[in-house]
C-alpha positions as CSV (number, residue, x, y, z in Angstrom):
1,M,40.3,10.1,3.1
2,R,37.6,7.9,1.6
3,T,37.8,5.4,4.5
4,I,35.9,6.6,7.5
5,I,37.4,4.9,10.5
6,E,35.9,4.2,13.9
7,P,36.7,7.4,16.0
8,F,37.6,5.3,19.0
9,R,40.0,2.5,20.2
10,I,38.7,-0.8,21.6
11,K,39.9,-1.2,25.2
12,S,37.9,-4.2,26.4
13,V,36.4,-7.2,24.4
14,E,34.1,-10.1,25.1
15,P,34.1,-13.3,23.2
16,I,31.5,-14.5,20.7
17,R,30.6,-18.2,21.0
18,M,30.5,-19.7,17.6
19,T,27.6,-22.0,16.8
20,T,26.6,-24.3,14.0
21,P,23.4,-24.3,11.9
22,A,22.3,-27.5,13.5
23,E,22.6,-26.0,17.0
24,R,20.8,-22.9,15.9
25,R,17.9,-24.9,14.5
26,A,17.5,-26.5,17.9
27,F,17.7,-23.1,19.6
28,L,15.0,-21.8,17.3
29,A,12.7,-24.8,18.0
30,A,13.1,-24.3,21.8
31,A,12.3,-20.6,21.4
32,H,9.2,-21.4,19.2
33,H,10.8,-19.6,16.3
34,N,10.6,-16.2,18.2
35,L,14.0,-14.5,18.1
36,F,13.2,-12.7,21.4
37,G,13.3,-16.1,23.0
38,L,16.9,-16.9,22.1
39,R,19.7,-16.7,24.7
40,S,22.1,-13.9,23.7
41,D,25.0,-16.3,24.2
42,D,23.7,-18.3,21.3
43,V,23.8,-15.3,18.9
44,L,26.8,-14.5,16.8
45,I,25.9,-10.9,15.8
46,D,23.0,-9.4,17.7
47,L,21.1,-6.8,15.6
48,L,17.8,-7.3,17.4
49,T,17.9,-3.7,18.7
50,D,20.2,-0.7,19.2
51,S,18.3,0.0,22.5
52,G,20.5,-0.4,25.6
53,T,23.2,-2.4,23.7
54,S,25.8,0.4,23.1
55,A,29.3,0.1,24.4
56,M,30.0,2.7,27.0
57,S,33.1,4.9,26.8
58,A,36.0,5.1,29.4
59,E,34.6,8.5,30.5
60,Q,31.1,6.9,31.0
61,W,32.7,4.2,33.2
62,A,34.5,6.8,35.1
63,A,31.2,8.6,35.5
64,V,29.7,5.4,36.9
65,M,32.2,5.6,39.8
66,R,31.1,9.2,40.5
67,G,27.5,8.1,40.9
68,D,25.8,9.2,44.1
69,E,23.2,6.8,45.4
70,S,21.3,9.1,47.7
71,Y,17.6,8.5,47.6
72,A,16.8,12.2,47.2
73,G,18.7,15.2,46.1
74,S,21.6,13.3,44.5
75,P,24.2,15.4,42.7
76,S,24.1,12.7,40.0
77,F,20.6,13.9,39.2
78,E,21.8,17.5,39.0
79,R,24.5,16.5,36.5
80,F,22.0,14.5,34.5
81,E,19.4,17.4,34.5
82,A,22.0,19.9,33.4
83,A,23.2,17.6,30.5
84,V,19.6,17.2,29.3
85,R,18.9,20.9,29.5
86,T,22.1,21.7,27.6
87,L,20.4,20.1,24.5
88,M,16.7,20.2,25.3
89,P,15.7,23.3,27.2
90,F,12.6,22.1,29.0
91,R,11.5,23.4,32.5
92,H,11.0,19.9,34.0
93,V,13.2,16.9,33.5
94,I,11.8,13.7,35.0
95,P,14.0,10.6,34.9
96,T,12.5,7.2,34.2
97,H,14.0,3.7,34.0
98,Q,13.5,3.7,30.2
99,G,11.5,5.3,27.4
100,R,8.3,3.2,27.7
101,A,8.0,4.3,31.3
102,A,8.0,7.9,30.2
103,E,5.3,7.1,27.6
104,A,3.2,5.2,30.2
105,I,3.3,8.2,32.5
106,L,2.4,10.7,29.8
107,F,-0.4,8.7,28.2
108,S,-1.9,7.8,31.6
109,I,-2.5,11.5,32.0
110,V,-3.4,12.7,28.4
111,G,-4.8,9.4,27.0
112,G,-8.1,7.6,27.7
113,P,-11.1,6.3,25.8
114,G,-12.2,8.4,22.9
115,R,-8.8,10.2,22.6
116,V,-6.8,10.2,19.4
117,I,-3.0,10.8,19.4
118,P,-1.4,11.4,16.0
119,S,2.2,11.0,15.1
120,N,4.3,10.3,12.0
121,S,4.5,6.6,13.0
122,H,4.1,5.3,16.6
123,F,6.5,2.5,17.5
124,D,5.4,-0.6,19.2
125,T,5.6,0.4,22.9
126,T,4.3,3.9,22.2
127,R,1.3,2.4,20.4
128,G,0.9,-0.1,23.2
129,N,0.9,2.5,25.9
130,I,-1.6,4.7,24.0
131,E,-4.0,1.8,23.3
132,A,-3.7,0.5,26.9
133,T,-5.5,3.7,28.0
134,G,-8.3,3.2,25.5
135,A,-7.0,5.9,23.2
136,E,-6.2,5.5,19.5
137,A,-2.8,5.9,18.0
138,V,-2.9,7.3,14.4
139,D,0.0,7.3,12.0
140,L,0.3,10.3,9.6
141,V,3.6,9.9,7.9
142,I,4.0,11.5,4.5
143,P,3.1,9.1,1.6
144,E,6.7,8.8,0.6
145,G,7.4,7.3,4.0
146,R,5.4,4.2,3.0
147,E,7.3,3.7,-0.3
148,P,10.5,1.7,0.5
149,R,12.3,2.7,-2.7
150,N,11.4,6.4,-2.6
151,R,14.5,8.4,-1.8
152,H,12.9,11.4,-0.3
153,P,15.4,12.9,2.2
154,F,13.0,13.2,5.0
155,K,10.6,10.3,4.8
156,G,9.9,10.6,8.5
157,N,8.0,13.9,8.0
158,V,4.5,14.2,9.3
159,D,1.8,14.7,6.6
160,L,0.7,18.2,7.4
161,D,-2.4,18.1,5.3
162,A,-3.5,14.9,7.0
163,L,-2.8,16.3,10.4
164,R,-4.7,19.5,9.6
165,E,-7.7,17.5,8.4
166,L,-7.6,15.4,11.6
167,L,-7.4,18.4,13.9
168,E,-10.2,20.2,12.1
169,A,-12.5,17.1,12.1
170,H,-11.7,15.6,15.4
171,G,-9.8,18.3,17.3
172,D,-11.8,17.8,20.5
173,A,-10.5,14.2,20.7
174,V,-6.8,15.1,20.3
175,P,-5.0,15.8,23.6
176,C,-1.6,16.3,21.9
177,V,0.4,15.8,18.7
178,M,3.6,13.8,18.5
179,A,6.5,13.1,16.2
180,T,9.2,10.5,16.5
181,V,12.8,11.3,15.5
182,T,14.1,9.4,13.7
183,N,11.0,7.6,12.5
184,N,11.9,4.0,13.6
185,A,8.8,2.2,12.4
186,G,9.2,3.7,8.9
187,G,12.8,2.7,8.4
188,G,14.8,5.0,10.8
189,Q,14.0,7.9,8.5
190,P,14.6,11.5,9.7
191,V,12.2,14.4,10.2
192,S,13.3,17.8,8.8
193,L,13.6,20.8,11.1
194,A,11.1,22.7,8.8
195,N,8.6,19.9,9.3
196,L,9.0,19.9,13.1
197,R,8.4,23.6,13.1
198,A,5.3,23.3,10.9
199,V,3.8,20.5,13.0
200,A,4.4,22.5,16.1
201,D,2.7,25.6,14.5
202,L,-0.3,23.5,13.4
203,A,-0.7,21.9,16.8
204,H,-0.4,25.2,18.7
205,A,-2.9,26.9,16.3
206,H,-5.4,24.3,17.4
207,G,-4.5,24.6,21.1
208,K,-2.6,21.3,21.3
209,P,0.8,20.6,22.9
210,F,3.4,19.1,20.7
211,F,5.7,16.3,22.0
212,I,8.7,14.7,20.4
213,D,9.8,11.1,21.0
214,G,13.5,12.0,20.8
215,C,15.3,8.7,21.3
216,R,17.5,9.1,18.2
217,F,17.7,12.9,18.2
218,A,21.4,13.1,17.4
219,E,21.1,10.9,14.3
220,N,18.1,13.0,13.2
221,A,20.1,16.2,13.7
222,W,23.0,14.8,11.6
223,F,20.6,14.1,8.7
224,I,19.2,17.7,9.0
225,K,22.8,18.9,8.8
226,R,23.5,16.8,5.8
227,R,20.3,17.1,3.9
228,E,18.3,20.3,4.8
229,P,19.1,23.5,3.0
230,G,20.8,26.1,5.2
231,Q,21.9,23.6,7.9
232,A,25.2,22.3,6.6
233,E,27.5,24.7,8.4
234,R,25.6,24.6,11.7
235,P,26.9,22.6,14.7
236,V,24.9,19.5,15.6
237,P,24.1,20.7,19.2
238,D,22.6,23.9,17.8
239,I,20.4,21.9,15.5
240,V,19.3,19.7,18.4
241,R,18.3,22.7,20.4
242,D,16.3,24.0,17.5
243,M,14.5,20.7,17.2
244,F,13.3,20.7,20.8
245,A,12.7,24.5,21.0
246,V,9.5,24.1,19.1
247,A,8.1,21.3,21.4
248,D,6.2,21.5,24.7
249,G,7.8,18.3,25.9
250,M,9.5,15.0,25.0
251,T,9.7,11.3,25.9
252,M,13.1,9.7,25.7
253,S,14.6,6.3,25.7
254,A,18.2,7.1,26.7
255,K,19.2,3.5,25.7
256,K,19.7,4.9,22.2
257,D,21.2,8.3,21.6
258,A,22.6,8.7,25.1
259,F,24.7,5.6,25.0
260,G,22.9,4.2,28.0
261,N,22.3,0.6,28.9
262,I,19.2,1.7,30.8
263,G,17.3,4.9,31.4
264,G,15.1,7.5,29.9
265,W,13.1,10.7,30.8
266,L,10.0,12.7,30.4
267,A,10.6,16.4,29.9
268,L,7.8,19.0,30.0
269,D,7.2,22.8,30.1
270,D,3.7,22.7,31.6
271,D,3.9,23.0,35.4
272,D,0.6,21.3,36.1
273,L,1.3,18.4,33.7
274,A,4.8,17.9,35.3
275,A,3.3,17.9,38.8
276,R,0.8,15.1,37.8
277,A,3.6,13.2,36.1
278,R,5.8,13.3,39.2
279,T,2.9,12.0,41.3
280,R,2.6,9.1,38.9
281,L,6.3,8.6,38.8
282,I,6.5,8.2,42.6
283,L,3.9,5.5,42.4
284,T,5.5,3.5,39.7
285,E,9.2,4.5,39.2
286,G,10.7,6.2,42.3
287,F,11.5,9.6,43.7
288,P,11.7,12.4,41.1
289,T,15.5,12.8,41.4
290,Y,16.2,9.2,40.5
291,G,13.1,7.9,38.7
292,G,13.9,4.1,38.8
293,L,17.6,4.6,38.0
294,A,20.7,4.3,40.1
295,G,22.8,7.5,40.5
296,R,25.6,5.8,38.5
297,D,23.1,5.4,35.6
298,L,22.3,9.1,35.7
299,D,25.9,10.1,35.6
300,A,26.6,7.7,32.7
301,L,23.8,9.2,30.7
302,A,25.0,12.7,31.4
303,Q,28.4,11.8,29.9
304,G,26.7,10.0,27.0
305,L,24.7,13.1,26.1
306,A,28.0,15.0,25.7
307,E,29.5,12.3,23.5
308,I,26.5,11.6,21.2
309,V,26.7,15.0,19.5
310,D,30.3,14.6,18.5
311,E,30.3,15.1,14.7
312,D,33.2,12.7,14.1
313,Y,31.2,10.0,15.8
314,L,28.0,10.8,13.9
315,R,29.8,10.8,10.6
316,Y,31.2,7.4,11.3
317,R,28.0,6.0,12.7
318,I,25.8,7.0,9.7
319,R,28.5,6.0,7.1
320,A,28.9,2.6,8.7
321,I,25.1,1.9,8.3
322,E,25.2,3.3,4.7
323,Y,28.0,0.9,3.8
324,V,26.0,-2.1,4.7
325,G,23.0,-0.7,2.8
326,E,25.1,-0.1,-0.4
327,R,26.5,-3.6,-0.3
328,L,23.0,-5.2,0.1
329,L,21.6,-3.1,-2.8
330,A,24.5,-4.2,-5.0
331,L,23.4,-7.8,-4.2
332,G,19.8,-7.0,-5.3
333,V,18.4,-7.1,-1.7
334,P,15.6,-4.6,-1.5
335,I,15.9,-2.2,1.5
336,V,14.2,1.0,2.7
337,E,16.0,3.8,0.9
338,P,17.7,6.1,1.7
339,V,19.4,4.2,4.5
340,G,18.2,5.3,7.9
341,G,20.3,6.3,10.9
342,H,20.5,3.3,13.2
343,A,19.5,0.3,11.1
344,I,19.1,-1.3,7.7
345,F,15.4,-2.2,7.0
346,V,15.2,-5.1,4.5
347,D,11.9,-5.1,2.5
348,A,11.0,-8.8,3.3
349,R,7.7,-8.5,1.4
350,A,9.5,-7.6,-1.8
351,W,12.4,-10.1,-1.3
352,L,10.1,-13.0,-0.5
353,P,7.1,-12.4,-2.8
354,H,6.0,-16.0,-2.5
355,I,5.0,-15.4,1.1
356,P,1.8,-13.3,1.6
357,P,1.8,-10.6,4.3
358,L,-0.3,-12.8,6.6
359,G,2.3,-15.5,6.2
360,Y,4.7,-13.1,7.9
361,P,7.6,-12.8,5.4
362,G,9.5,-10.6,7.8
363,Q,9.5,-13.4,10.4
364,S,10.5,-16.0,7.8
365,L,13.5,-13.9,6.8
366,A,14.5,-13.2,10.4
367,V,14.4,-16.9,11.3
368,A,16.4,-17.8,8.2
369,L,19.0,-15.2,8.9
370,Y,19.6,-16.6,12.4
371,E,19.6,-20.2,11.3
372,H,22.0,-19.7,8.4
373,A,24.4,-17.2,10.0
374,G,23.6,-16.7,13.7
375,I,22.5,-13.1,13.1
376,R,19.5,-12.0,15.2
377,S,17.3,-9.3,13.7
378,C,13.8,-8.0,14.3
379,E,10.6,-8.2,12.3
380,I,8.9,-4.8,11.8
381,G,5.8,-5.7,10.0
382,T,2.6,-7.6,10.2
383,V,3.6,-9.5,13.3
384,M,4.4,-6.3,15.1
385,F,1.6,-4.0,13.7
386,G,-0.9,-6.3,12.0
387,R,-3.1,-6.9,15.0
388,R,-5.9,-4.4,15.6
389,P,-7.2,-3.4,19.0
390,D,-10.4,-5.3,18.3
391,G,-8.4,-8.5,17.8
392,S,-8.7,-8.7,14.0
393,E,-5.6,-8.8,11.8
394,E,-4.6,-7.1,8.6
395,P,-1.3,-6.6,6.7
396,A,0.9,-3.9,8.0
397,A,1.9,-1.0,5.7
398,M,5.2,-2.8,5.1
399,D,6.9,-6.1,6.1
400,L,10.4,-5.2,7.1
401,V,13.3,-6.9,8.9
402,R,15.4,-4.4,10.9
403,L,19.1,-4.9,11.3
404,A,19.7,-2.5,14.2
405,F,23.4,-1.9,14.9
406,P,24.5,-1.2,18.5
407,R,26.6,1.8,18.9
408,R,30.4,1.3,19.1
409,V,30.1,-2.5,19.3
410,Y,30.7,-4.2,15.9
411,T,33.5,-3.6,13.3
412,Q,33.9,-3.7,9.6
413,S,34.3,-7.4,9.4
414,H,31.1,-8.0,11.3
415,A,29.4,-5.8,8.7
416,D,30.9,-7.8,5.8
417,Y,29.7,-11.0,7.5
418,V,26.1,-9.7,7.5
419,V,26.4,-8.9,3.8
420,E,27.8,-12.3,3.1
421,A,24.9,-14.0,4.9
422,F,22.4,-12.2,2.6
423,E,24.5,-13.2,-0.4
424,E,24.2,-16.9,0.5
425,L,20.5,-16.7,1.6
426,S,19.6,-15.2,-1.8
427,E,20.4,-18.5,-3.4
428,H,17.5,-20.3,-1.8
429,R,15.2,-17.5,-0.6
430,D,12.3,-18.8,-2.8
431,R,12.2,-21.9,-0.5
432,L,11.8,-20.0,2.8
433,P,8.5,-21.0,4.4
434,A,5.6,-18.9,5.6
435,Y,4.9,-18.9,9.3
436,R,1.8,-19.0,11.4
437,I,1.2,-18.0,15.0
438,T,0.4,-20.8,17.4
439,W,0.0,-18.7,20.5
440,E,0.0,-14.9,21.2
441,P,-0.6,-12.6,24.1
442,P,-3.4,-9.9,24.0
443,S,-1.0,-7.1,23.2
444,L,2.6,-6.5,22.0
445,R,2.5,-10.0,20.7
446,H,5.8,-9.9,18.8
447,F,7.8,-10.1,22.1
448,T,6.4,-13.5,23.2
449,A,4.3,-15.0,20.4
450,R,5.0,-18.5,19.3
451,F,5.5,-19.5,15.7
452,A,5.7,-22.5,13.5
453,P,6.4,-23.0,9.8
454,A,3.1,-22.9,7.9
């Protein structure tokens, strides 16, 4: 059939409170035009993030009831550890309350002043945790990954020549090499299995461990199955295992591709590094068999890992995002192509050419989308990435607005509503204002900065 239906039935619902444009203008003013400052009850369709916003299944809720809350040695941890190792065969699995905690632990050990950590594209908290140690986060995505209209099938790939040049010139400063799957900051674009293997080989040839930020690993594996030669007939779980077999460890936000509302982990092969990580974990997160999570959370994540690699689900998930992208392209709305796994990334810089990058076109579009239709999205551009560690500012590589769709939450009519909102906004987009920052914190400013129309 041409129609790909949701491979689930809806068993429980929660109401959406309808609001008016006048109400939403007042909410925006109270939040200083920062969408992170809005109350979720005042949002009609919340596409701010796909992190922690998934709908859990009946089996996950059943797993919650099996959760054991023992401080140490809980069977919930044993089930969680076994589920992780089924897909990612690392020697040490260290639970954390979310992905940024795993990053903080890892970079507190391997980071530090003078260190340089390359990846395809570091996302905001990853970059923040690296820079908090005094290290430098370097993005080495392939050139096609910076071209919104380029339809390269694996725009998240690491630029191997650039990585080789960095390792040869500054290898002593590089404690590890990373890759994010999918590449969120670059439009949710996948990394090929061949590229992961090549990056691992290059890192190991220079004596460096290779770590994967794996928060959307299942979506990445589905793209490998669909787009990479020789992978089409292989089961997704086998592709996932091959992805992580080349790595020495991983960080994970289980709030994405494990259907978790909270949780994450750090997984490692190195015994000494794992021992140091557990010591840090005890200081900041909790005992190594719960790591800041309740036993019920660990059991829900274990069940979620079994469900996320279901190919009927992945087929529906990716097709649902593609549908929105195709509709927007038909309206002439520029987006990052091809459509990524978890979100649509609208090219705000191209759609609002009258607003310069330092006038934050992504913020302008995100504010207008909420005011007009009650849709909350997220700026991924100069607000998020334009500030340098020395306090200066320069335009980011791209100014995007991310429409991140929570898993198993919204339906076809919600998707059509989003498209209709863009259709109506297009009629007066040339009148949308630039924005300026009236206050900002010293780091990760996009979460709490205050804005005003310029």
